[in-house]
C-alpha positions, 0 to 999 in steps of 0.5 A: 499499499502506497499513502501520500500523507497530506498535513499541515503539521509535521516533525520537527514541530512538537505537538500530538498530530506531529508525533502521531503521524511521524510514528504512523510513517515509521509503523507502516514502513516497518509493515512494508508500506509506503508513504510521502508526506506533503506538509508545510514549512515548520512554524507550529506553534510559534506561528514563525517559520523555523529559521532553517526553512525561512526564505524558501517556497519549497523544500524536498527532504527525507525523515527517517527514509520518507520523502517529506515535501514542504511548502510555503504557507502564511505563518500565524497563530491564534484566531481571526483572519490571520489564522484563516489565512494560515489555513487557507494558504496551505490548502492552496500551496499544498497543490504545488507540493502534491504535484511533485509526489509519486501517484499513490494508492490513498490519499490520507488527509489530517483534519483539522484543518478541515480545508485540506479536504479540498486539494485532497478530493481534487487530487485523489480525483486525478489520481484515481485513488481512495481518500481517508480522512482522518479526524483528530478534532471535530470541526466545527464542533470544538471551534464552536464550543470554545467560542473560537468562531462564532460567525453562524454563516461561517460555521454553517459553511464549515458544517457543509465542508465537513459533510462533504469531506466525509461523503468523498472518503473512502474511510473516515479515520477517528483518533478517539472513541468520542470522536468516532461516536460524534462522527456517527452521530452526524449520520456516517455510517459505522462501517465507513469509520476506521480507528487509529488511536494515539500511541507511544514510543515505549523504547524511548519513553520508559523507566529510567535511572533519574538523570541527575545531571539535567536535575542540577542543571536545571536546579531541580535536583532533590525536588518533586517535579510535577511535569506538564509537557505539551502545548500550552493552549486555550483547550487545556485550561492551564491556569487550573495547574497554576491554581493547584500550584498556589494551593500546594505552596506549602509543599516546599520541595514541590515544583510544577514544570511547564515545558512547551510553547503556545499561544497561552504561555505569556498569559500563564507567566503573567499569572504565575508572577501575579500569584507570586509562585516560585514553585512554577517554572516555564521551559522552552519546547523540546525534542522528545528525547529531552522530555524522556530525560525530564520524565526519568526524574519527575515525580508525576505527570499532569495534564488537565482539559477545560470543562466542556462537554466537547472533551468527554470524547478526548484522551489527551496524548501527552498521558501516554508518555507519562504512563510508559515512564512509569510515573503516576498520571494526575489528570483534570478531566472527564470522559474517555480520557479519565475512564482510560486512566482509572481502568489502566489504574495508572493515576488519580483523576480529578474533575476538570477545572478543579483545583482543590481536588487536583491538589488533594490527589497530588497530596495523596501521592506525596503521603503515599509513595507506594501508591505512586509507585504502583500507579507508575508500574501499571501505567507502564504496563499498559503502555506496553500492552495497549500503546505499541505503535506498530501493533496499533497501525497493524490493526488500522490496516487490517481495519481498511482491508475489511 
């Protein structure tokens, strides 16, 4: 099977889609399939094209043996007109890169953004190929619930584009069970759907001896680290973690570490200063091997989401490296993500946007090291048995043949 993967986001950018698609390509190659990637010049999440790629219209490179075609787009972040230009520009310029790839059997489209379905449908018609529409976030539902887009005309147009995309797809692939149920509720037949959830590299993220050199270099040696590693965005509601840190200020050896970038980072830094939180540190986004080194001496990992019905169908991928690293998960959220952690007995779950409950969970782990150790072991076992990328992708390709 030969695929062309059309995505606005790809490695070396850092984020859930970037990691998932890179690992998917690696697994496909392991299983004997071919994949070629068409993507944008790296710019996420800062909204600035990475220095190596600036001043270029098109770049062809190879990442772990897979051809990657990169094309210019209008780089921007946040909401509003600039973000729409960001999406529309890549939907247009991606056609230039798509002309340069070998004819595939399948065009795999990563959504969001929805607009990539337009060049994908055109090229699949030209190539007489099949299209798989991969949904990692339900648009326009999510932007409506978060209030990012409120114009009713734009939302109606987005709904029509969504239905059109599903109609032209050979298969619609969902990243979570909640997304799968949401698509079926929109009238798409269950038989048209396939399921490819997020996994984790259990070789990279694993229980390791604490990296004391790194801990000392960061001034964290001897501290109990609660690590948040990922996007600092609106959907996460990360002020909840700051409120939790405020409640736990009496725990002198406890430090909350934010590793990552995103549109909410300046606001969160200002809020931490306002609260006089000397138990909170912010670091720049870093490659996954560096993240794994941080987890080697972290006491626990943390992930949160806003209290929105939409997120009941979410399973944040950032919890999987925590589990694979053999440390407990502290999760502030509901629905599918909370159920997965509880079923795996891999951490403690608090209701969304509830800093008091999060603080109580962390105190429980601090006062019961045996519980923390047991939860970490359970998480590692679950990751090994359920989150291996080759197994997940093999199951997905089997679904495509049915």
